C-alpha positions as CSV (number, residue, x, y, z in Angstrom):
1,M,7.7,-39.1,7.3
2,S,6.4,-36.9,4.6
3,R,3.7,-35.6,6.9
4,R,6.4,-34.7,9.5
5,M,8.4,-32.9,6.9
6,D,5.4,-31.0,5.7
7,C,4.6,-29.9,9.3
8,A,8.3,-28.9,9.8
9,A,8.3,-26.9,6.6
10,C,5.1,-25.1,7.5
11,A,6.3,-24.4,11.0
12,G,9.6,-23.1,9.7
13,M,8.0,-20.8,7.1
14,G,5.6,-19.5,9.8
15,L,8.5,-18.6,12.0
16,L,10.3,-17.0,9.2
17,V,7.3,-14.9,8.2
18,L,6.8,-13.8,11.8
19,G,10.5,-13.0,12.3
20,V,10.7,-10.8,9.2
21,L,7.4,-9.1,10.0
22,A,8.5,-8.4,13.6
23,A,11.7,-6.8,12.3
24,Q,9.7,-4.4,10.2
25,I,7.8,-3.0,13.2
26,S,11.0,-1.3,14.6
27,P,11.3,2.3,13.5
28,V,15.0,2.0,13.8
29,M,15.3,-0.9,11.3
30,N,12.4,0.4,9.3
31,P,12.2,4.2,9.5
32,P,8.7,5.7,9.2
33,K,7.6,6.5,5.6
34,W,5.8,9.5,4.3
35,D,2.8,7.6,3.0
36,E,2.5,5.9,6.4
37,F,1.5,9.2,8.0
38,I,-1.0,10.0,5.3
39,V,-2.8,6.7,5.8
40,V,-2.6,6.7,9.6
41,Y,-3.7,10.3,10.0
42,D,-6.5,10.1,7.6
43,A,-7.7,7.0,9.5
44,H,-7.4,9.1,12.7
45,R,-9.6,11.7,11.0
46,V,-12.3,9.1,10.8
47,V,-11.9,8.2,14.4
48,M,-12.4,11.9,15.2
49,G,-15.7,12.0,13.3
50,Q,-14.6,13.3,9.9
51,I,-16.3,11.8,6.9
52,P,-14.0,10.7,4.1
53,Y,-14.0,12.9,1.0
54,R,-16.6,15.2,2.4
55,D,-14.3,16.5,5.2
56,F,-10.9,15.5,3.9
57,F,-9.3,14.6,0.5
58,N,-7.7,11.4,-0.5
59,F,-7.8,9.6,-3.9
60,I,-7.5,6.2,-2.1
61,P,-10.9,4.3,-1.7
62,P,-12.1,4.3,1.9
63,G,-11.2,0.7,2.9
64,I,-7.9,1.4,4.6
65,F,-9.2,4.3,6.5
66,L,-12.3,2.5,7.7
67,I,-10.3,-0.7,8.7
68,L,-7.6,1.3,10.6
69,A,-10.1,3.6,12.2
70,A,-12.0,0.5,13.6
71,V,-8.7,-0.9,14.9
72,F,-7.7,2.5,16.4
73,K,-11.1,2.8,18.2
74,A,-10.8,-0.8,19.5
75,V,-7.3,-0.2,20.8
76,G,-8.0,3.4,22.0
77,T,-5.2,5.2,20.2
78,S,-4.2,6.2,16.7
79,T,-0.5,5.6,16.3
80,L,2.0,4.2,13.8
81,T,2.6,1.4,16.3
82,V,-1.0,0.1,16.0
83,G,-1.0,0.7,12.3
84,R,2.2,-1.4,11.8
85,Y,0.8,-4.3,13.8
86,A,-2.4,-4.1,11.8
87,S,-0.4,-4.2,8.6
88,S,1.5,-7.3,9.8
89,L,-1.7,-9.0,10.6
90,G,-2.8,-8.4,7.0
91,M,0.4,-10.1,5.8
92,I,-0.2,-13.0,8.1
93,A,-3.7,-13.3,6.6
94,F,-2.1,-13.2,3.1
95,F,0.2,-16.1,4.1
96,G,-2.6,-18.2,5.5
97,L,-5.0,-17.6,2.6
98,T,-2.4,-18.3,-0.1
99,T,-1.4,-21.5,1.7
100,W,-5.1,-22.5,1.8
101,A,-5.6,-21.7,-1.9
102,L,-2.6,-23.8,-2.9
103,R,-3.7,-26.7,-0.7
104,R,-7.1,-26.6,-2.5
105,R,-5.3,-26.8,-5.8
106,G,-3.5,-29.9,-4.8
107,W,-0.2,-28.6,-3.4
108,S,1.2,-30.3,-0.4
109,A,1.6,-28.4,2.8
110,G,5.4,-28.6,2.5
111,S,5.4,-26.9,-0.9
112,S,2.5,-24.4,-0.4
113,C,3.8,-22.7,2.7
114,P,7.2,-21.7,1.3
115,W,5.6,-20.2,-1.8
116,A,2.9,-18.4,0.3
117,A,5.8,-16.9,2.3
118,V,7.4,-15.1,-0.7
119,V,5.3,-12.0,-0.5
120,P,5.6,-11.5,3.3
121,V,9.3,-12.3,3.3
122,A,10.6,-10.9,0.0
123,L,8.2,-8.1,-1.0
124,F,6.6,-6.6,2.1
125,G,9.9,-5.2,3.4
126,F,10.2,-2.8,0.5
127,W,7.3,-0.8,2.0
128,A,6.6,-2.4,5.3
129,V,4.0,0.1,6.6
130,P,0.2,0.3,6.8
131,S,-0.8,0.5,3.1
132,H,-3.9,-0.2,1.1
133,H,-1.8,-2.1,-1.4
134,W,-1.0,-4.9,1.1
135,M,-4.7,-5.2,2.1
136,A,-5.6,-5.5,-1.6
137,A,-3.0,-8.3,-1.9
138,A,-4.7,-10.2,1.0
139,C,-8.0,-9.9,-0.9
140,A,-6.4,-11.4,-4.0
141,A,-5.3,-14.4,-1.8
142,G,-8.8,-14.7,-0.4
143,L,-10.3,-14.8,-3.9
144,A,-7.8,-17.4,-5.0
145,A,-8.8,-19.6,-2.0
146,A,-12.5,-19.1,-2.5
147,L,-12.4,-20.0,-6.3
148,A,-9.4,-22.4,-6.3
149,R,-11.7,-25.0,-7.8
150,P,-14.3,-22.9,-9.7
151,E,-16.0,-25.9,-11.2
152,E,-16.9,-26.9,-7.6
153,A,-17.6,-23.4,-6.3
154,S,-20.7,-23.4,-4.1
155,A,-22.9,-20.3,-3.6
156,M,-21.0,-19.6,-0.4
157,A,-17.6,-19.8,-2.3
158,A,-18.9,-17.4,-4.9
159,F,-20.3,-15.1,-2.3
160,S,-16.9,-15.2,-0.5
161,A,-15.2,-14.3,-3.8
162,G,-17.6,-11.4,-4.1
163,L,-16.6,-10.2,-0.6
164,C,-12.9,-10.4,-1.6
165,T,-13.6,-8.5,-4.9
166,G,-15.6,-5.8,-3.1
167,L,-12.9,-5.5,-0.4
168,G,-10.2,-5.3,-3.0
169,G,-12.0,-2.5,-4.7
170,L,-12.5,-0.8,-1.3
171,F,-8.7,-0.7,-0.9
172,T,-7.5,0.1,-4.5
173,Q,-9.3,0.9,-7.7
174,T,-6.9,-1.4,-9.6
175,A,-7.5,-4.4,-7.3
176,G,-11.2,-4.0,-7.7
177,L,-11.0,-4.2,-11.5
178,L,-8.5,-7.0,-11.5
179,L,-10.4,-9.2,-9.0
180,A,-13.7,-8.5,-10.8
181,A,-12.2,-9.6,-14.1
182,C,-10.7,-12.7,-12.6
183,S,-13.9,-13.7,-10.9
184,L,-16.0,-13.3,-14.0
185,V,-13.6,-15.5,-16.0
186,L,-13.5,-18.1,-13.4
187,L,-17.3,-18.2,-12.8
188,L,-18.4,-17.9,-16.4
189,Q,-15.9,-20.4,-17.8
190,G,-15.4,-22.8,-14.8
191,S,-18.6,-22.8,-12.8
192,R,-21.1,-25.5,-13.5
193,R,-24.0,-23.3,-12.3
194,K,-23.0,-20.0,-13.7
195,F,-26.0,-17.7,-13.0
196,P,-26.5,-18.7,-9.4
197,A,-22.8,-18.4,-8.8
198,L,-22.7,-14.9,-10.5
199,A,-25.7,-13.8,-8.4
200,A,-24.0,-15.0,-5.2
201,W,-20.7,-13.2,-6.3
202,A,-22.6,-10.0,-7.0
203,G,-24.3,-10.3,-3.6
204,G,-20.8,-10.5,-1.9
205,I,-19.8,-7.2,-3.7
206,A,-23.0,-5.6,-2.6
207,A,-22.5,-6.7,1.0
208,I,-19.3,-4.7,1.0
209,W,-20.1,-1.7,-1.1
210,G,-23.8,-1.3,-0.3
211,P,-23.4,-0.1,3.3
212,V,-20.4,2.1,2.3
213,L,-22.2,3.8,-0.6
214,I,-25.5,4.2,1.4
215,G,-23.6,5.6,4.4
216,L,-21.6,8.1,2.3
217,T,-24.8,9.1,0.5
218,L,-26.7,9.8,3.7
219,L,-23.7,11.7,5.0
220,G,-23.5,13.8,1.8
221,A,-20.1,12.5,0.7
222,L,-21.0,10.4,-2.4
223,P,-20.3,13.2,-4.9
224,A,-17.0,13.9,-3.2
225,L,-16.2,10.2,-3.4
226,I,-16.6,10.2,-7.1
227,R,-14.6,13.4,-7.5
228,D,-11.7,12.3,-5.3
229,V,-11.5,8.5,-6.0
230,I,-12.4,8.4,-9.7
231,L,-12.1,11.8,-11.4
232,W,-9.1,13.3,-9.5
233,P,-6.7,10.3,-10.2
234,M,-7.7,10.3,-13.9
235,R,-6.8,14.0,-14.2
236,N,-4.0,14.5,-11.7
237,Y,-2.3,11.4,-10.3
238,S,0.3,10.9,-13.1
239,R,-0.1,14.2,-14.9
240,E,2.9,15.0,-17.1
241,G,5.6,16.7,-15.0
242,N,4.6,15.5,-11.5
243,E,6.3,13.1,-9.2
244,N,4.4,10.0,-10.5
245,A,5.0,10.7,-14.2
246,G,8.2,9.0,-15.2
247,A,9.8,6.2,-17.2
248,A,9.0,2.6,-16.1
249,L,11.2,1.4,-13.2
250,Q,13.2,4.7,-13.4
251,D,14.2,4.2,-9.7
252,L,15.5,0.7,-10.2
253,P,19.0,1.7,-11.5
254,W,19.8,3.8,-8.5
255,R,18.5,1.2,-6.0
256,V,20.7,-1.5,-7.5
257,G,23.5,1.0,-8.0
258,D,23.6,1.9,-4.3
259,L,23.9,-1.7,-3.4
260,W,26.6,-2.3,-6.0
261,R,28.7,0.8,-4.9
262,A,28.5,-0.3,-1.3
263,L,30.5,-3.4,-2.2
264,G,33.4,-1.3,-3.4
265,A,33.5,0.8,-0.3
266,H,35.2,0.1,3.0
267,V,32.2,-1.5,4.7
268,S,31.7,-4.1,7.3
269,F,31.1,-7.8,6.7
270,G,27.4,-7.3,7.5
271,Q,27.0,-4.6,4.9
272,V,28.7,-6.8,2.3
273,V,26.3,-9.6,3.1
274,T,23.2,-7.4,3.0
275,S,24.3,-5.7,-0.3
276,L,24.8,-9.1,-1.9
277,A,21.5,-10.3,-0.6
278,G,19.8,-7.1,-2.0
279,L,21.4,-7.6,-5.4
280,L,20.3,-11.2,-5.4
281,L,16.7,-10.2,-4.4
282,Y,16.4,-7.4,-7.0
283,G,17.9,-9.6,-9.7
284,T,15.7,-12.6,-8.9
285,L,12.5,-10.5,-8.8
286,V,13.3,-8.8,-12.1
287,L,13.9,-12.2,-13.8
288,I,10.7,-13.6,-12.4
289,L,8.7,-10.6,-13.6
290,L,10.2,-10.8,-17.1
291,A,9.5,-14.5,-17.1
292,L,6.0,-14.0,-15.9
293,V,5.2,-11.5,-18.7
294,A,6.8,-13.9,-21.3
295,V,4.8,-16.8,-20.0
296,A,1.6,-14.8,-20.1
297,M,2.2,-13.8,-23.7
298,V,3.1,-17.4,-24.8
299,Q,0.1,-18.8,-23.0
300,F,-2.1,-16.2,-24.6
301,A,-0.8,-17.1,-28.0
302,R,-1.5,-20.8,-27.4
303,I,-5.0,-20.0,-26.4
304,L,-5.6,-18.1,-29.6
305,R,-4.1,-20.8,-31.7
306,R,-6.1,-23.7,-30.2
307,K,-9.2,-21.5,-30.0
308,N,-10.1,-23.1,-26.6
309,L,-9.8,-21.4,-23.2
310,G,-9.3,-24.6,-21.3
311,D,-8.6,-24.3,-17.5
312,P,-10.1,-20.9,-16.4
313,W,-7.3,-20.2,-13.9
314,P,-4.5,-19.5,-16.5
315,V,-6.9,-17.4,-18.5
316,A,-7.7,-15.3,-15.3
317,A,-4.0,-14.9,-14.4
318,I,-3.1,-13.9,-18.0
319,L,-5.9,-11.3,-18.0
320,A,-4.9,-10.0,-14.6
321,T,-1.3,-9.6,-15.8
322,F,-2.2,-7.7,-18.9
323,L,-4.6,-5.4,-17.0
324,M,-2.0,-4.8,-14.3
325,L,0.7,-4.0,-16.8
326,G,-1.5,-1.4,-18.5
327,L,-2.8,0.1,-15.3
328,T,0.6,0.3,-13.6
329,A,2.1,1.9,-16.7
330,R,-0.8,4.4,-16.8
331,G,-0.3,5.3,-13.2
332,S,3.1,5.1,-11.5
333,A,5.4,2.4,-12.8
334,N,8.2,2.8,-10.2
335,W,9.7,-0.2,-8.4
336,L,7.3,0.0,-5.4
337,H,4.2,0.0,-7.5
338,V,5.6,-3.0,-9.5
339,V,6.2,-4.7,-6.1
340,F,2.6,-3.9,-5.1
341,A,1.3,-5.3,-8.4
342,S,3.4,-8.4,-8.0
343,A,1.9,-9.0,-4.5
344,I,-1.6,-9.1,-6.1
345,L,-0.6,-11.3,-9.0
346,A,1.4,-13.8,-6.9
347,P,-1.5,-15.8,-5.5
348,L,-3.3,-15.7,-8.8
349,W,-0.4,-17.2,-10.8
350,L,0.5,-19.7,-8.1
351,V,-3.0,-21.1,-8.2
352,A,-3.1,-20.9,-12.0
353,W,0.0,-23.2,-12.2
354,G,-1.9,-26.0,-10.5
355,G,-0.4,-28.7,-8.3
356,W,3.3,-28.5,-7.7
357,A,3.7,-32.2,-8.5
358,A,2.3,-31.6,-12.0
359,W,5.1,-29.3,-13.0
360,P,7.7,-30.6,-15.4
361,R,10.9,-31.7,-13.6
362,G,13.0,-28.8,-15.1
363,A,10.3,-26.3,-14.0
364,R,10.3,-27.7,-10.5
365,I,14.1,-27.4,-10.2
366,A,14.1,-23.8,-11.5
367,G,11.2,-22.9,-9.2
368,Q,12.9,-24.3,-6.2
369,V,16.1,-22.4,-7.0
370,M,14.1,-19.1,-7.4
371,L,12.1,-19.8,-4.2
372,A,15.3,-20.4,-2.2
373,C,16.8,-17.2,-3.6
374,L,13.7,-15.1,-2.8
375,L,13.3,-16.4,0.8
376,A,17.0,-16.3,1.7
377,S,17.8,-13.0,0.1
378,G,14.5,-11.4,1.3
379,A,15.0,-12.5,4.9
380,V,18.6,-11.2,5.0
381,Y,18.0,-8.0,3.1
382,H,14.8,-6.9,4.9
383,T,16.3,-7.6,8.3
384,R,19.6,-5.9,7.5
385,G,19.2,-3.5,10.4
386,L,20.1,-6.3,12.8
387,W,23.7,-6.4,11.6
388,A,24.4,-2.9,12.9
389,H,21.9,-2.4,15.6
390,A,21.1,-4.1,18.9
391,P,17.3,-3.8,19.2
392,E,15.6,-2.4,22.3
393,A,12.2,-3.3,23.7
394,W,10.7,0.2,23.0
395,E,11.0,-0.3,19.2
396,W,8.1,-2.7,19.4
397,T,5.9,-0.7,21.8
398,D,6.5,2.9,20.7
399,V,7.1,3.2,16.9
400,D,6.1,6.8,17.1
401,R,9.0,7.9,19.4
402,P,11.5,9.1,16.8
403,I,9.0,11.3,15.0
404,R,7.2,12.4,18.2
405,D,10.6,13.6,19.5
406,Q,11.6,15.4,16.3
407,A,12.6,19.1,16.7
408,V,9.4,20.4,15.1
409,N,7.1,18.4,17.4
410,R,9.1,19.3,20.5
411,W,8.8,23.0,19.5
412,L,5.1,22.8,18.8
413,N,4.5,21.1,22.2
414,S,6.7,23.6,24.1
415,P,4.9,26.2,26.3
416,G,3.3,29.1,24.5
417,V,3.5,27.8,20.9
418,L,0.0,26.3,20.8
419,A,-3.0,27.0,22.9
420,P,-6.0,24.6,23.4
421,G,-8.1,24.6,20.3
422,D,-5.4,25.8,18.0
423,T,-5.0,24.1,14.6
424,I,-2.0,23.9,12.2
425,A,-1.3,23.3,8.6
426,A,1.8,21.5,7.4
427,F,2.9,21.1,3.7
428,P,3.6,19.0,1.9
429,E,3.0,16.1,4.3
430,G,1.4,17.0,7.6
431,G,0.7,13.8,9.4
432,E,4.1,13.9,11.1
433,V,2.9,16.9,13.2
434,Y,-0.9,16.5,13.2
435,L,-0.6,13.1,15.0
436,Y,1.4,14.5,17.8
437,S,0.9,18.2,18.1
438,A,-2.4,19.7,16.9
439,P,-5.2,18.8,14.5
440,A,-5.1,19.7,10.8
441,A,-6.8,22.9,9.7
442,V,-7.0,21.6,6.2
443,G,-8.4,18.5,4.6
444,Y,-5.3,17.6,2.7
445,T,-2.7,15.6,4.6
446,Y,-0.5,15.7,1.5
447,F,-0.5,18.9,-0.5
448,L,2.1,20.1,-3.1
449,P,2.7,23.5,-4.6
450,L,0.9,24.4,-7.8
451,D,4.0,24.1,-10.1
452,R,4.5,20.4,-9.0
453,D,1.5,19.5,-11.3
454,Y,0.0,17.2,-8.7
455,N,-2.6,19.3,-6.9
456,S,-4.8,21.3,-9.2
457,M,-5.9,24.9,-9.0
458,G,-9.2,23.6,-7.6
459,D,-7.3,21.9,-4.8
460,H,-5.4,25.1,-4.0
461,Q,-8.7,27.0,-3.9
462,I,-10.2,24.5,-1.4
463,V,-7.2,24.6,0.9
464,A,-7.1,28.4,0.8
465,E,-10.7,28.6,1.8
466,Q,-10.1,26.1,4.6
467,I,-7.2,28.2,5.9
468,L,-9.4,31.3,5.9
469,K,-12.2,29.5,7.7
470,N,-10.2,27.5,10.3
471,R,-7.4,30.1,10.7
472,P,-4.5,27.8,11.8
473,K,-2.1,29.5,14.1
474,W,0.9,28.1,12.3
475,I,1.5,27.0,8.7
476,L,4.7,24.9,8.2
477,V,6.4,24.4,4.9
478,T,9.6,22.6,4.0
479,P,12.5,24.9,3.2
480,G,13.1,23.4,-0.2
481,M,9.6,24.3,-1.4
482,E,9.0,27.5,0.6
483,L,9.1,29.8,-2.5
484,E,6.9,27.5,-4.4
485,Y,4.2,27.6,-1.7
486,L,4.4,31.5,-1.8
487,D,3.5,31.4,-5.5
488,P,1.2,34.4,-6.1
489,A,-0.7,32.4,-8.7
490,S,-1.8,30.0,-6.0
491,P,-4.7,31.0,-3.7
492,V,-2.7,29.3,-0.9
493,G,0.3,31.4,-1.8
494,R,-1.8,34.6,-1.6
495,V,-3.2,33.7,1.8
496,L,0.3,32.8,3.1
497,R,1.7,36.2,1.9
498,L,-1.2,38.3,3.2
499,D,-2.3,36.7,6.4
500,Y,0.9,35.1,7.7
501,T,4.4,36.2,8.7
502,R,7.6,34.1,8.4
503,A,8.6,33.5,12.1
504,S,11.4,31.0,12.3
505,I,12.9,27.8,11.0
506,V,12.5,24.8,13.3
507,G,14.0,21.5,12.2
508,N,13.0,20.8,8.6
509,A,10.2,23.3,8.6
510,V,9.7,27.0,8.0
511,A,7.1,28.3,10.4
512,Y,4.6,31.0,9.4
513,R,2.5,32.6,12.1
514,R,-1.0,34.1,11.6
515,Q,-1.0,37.8,11.7
516,K,-3.5,39.9,13.7
517,G,-5.7,42.6,12.1
518,G,-7.2,42.8,8.7
519,P,-10.6,41.7,7.3
520,S,-9.6,38.0,7.2
521,R,-7.6,38.0,10.4
522,D,-8.0,38.1,14.2
């Protein structure tokens, strides 16, 4: 009977995960996000033969571009549609690997599957698009599965942990550091054959990063990799005054406030239900995060008091939590980045807690209540579009349609606007037009004015040189930042003033056309 119940629980959770993931594919229920275009278009640059960092800028490590580029090449097209399906497969991998990790720690199938479903069901919907963060979370789940029993870890298990660590670092700098720290704790403290295990683990990392570093070196991109992925984020990512520099969780009040205010408005039954589900989801997640930090601090104090590390998994999870808190605070501590951090920490803490049956009765009851809240509220809130929308088949086959049909892309693709071989530049985010109208003339898919304290003067100089070299026919800027892009202190602003003429406003873009005549012109 228990086996049947376990099978039923796993099947139910699998269907729930697939259902929630399927809802996120639709561009109506999950409108395209700005970062989605940056990731997808920069992967398309790789498909077109460009070399990361040498030919285009991005502070993200190359993993997401290389993986998506391989998928795009296999499918034969670079689209949001393909990217979203690839991202969903990454979440399915997370679900499977976390379930496996918990099973190896002694959890039953009936208890492991629901907990493994929390990230795909309750967290993924906050940013359900192709993202390096979700891939990094899948790597954390893979490491948890490989080293679930570090004392029994074979050379192959240690090598697999190295692969997951290397892949994690290939997706985000933070994940690479966290997974490396966890692996070292687990292998040094838990493994019975430490040095062979460490050698195998290092071999796994080398198997991932060796070909990438050798390839980028041969292609002349290694110095650019160091500049873009290491030095640039340290100097610019959360520089004081820019969009990433703010108080921790500064966006949480308005997120919750919007849901709360909706309850007082004259709204439909479906909107009331989804607002309540959203409030429950946010509230439960905040409580769990606070409890997690508290548990980490208490456990750390106990370790110091008894002067004995004990089971390596709690030590690894505590270390990962403190590292993640510091790194997230140092970077961008908004709600989404806390969600991304939680997705990486989730499989580590679940494995650290050991077998579900070993929990105290009160902890099991509290855990079951939280689990039910997360799955129910997450499933309702992240599929809220179904209350007000009857889905159509095209939403799962042509995610790109709403953006491809936007006014600016219709205009760019109308007769006489672009000729074969023309390029364009669009600021601040250009993937929305590059994917559907003309290739980028610049190597920055996301590029902000100088006074936004995000892109440096050096970035502006590079973009200005690329404009002069590639001579895009059109430069598009958003109306709200038009004057900022014309800043005479910026090399880009000077080129825009001297070599381009303001032509028209199309949709949410001000179009500047390249002039004829002059030393740097046609």
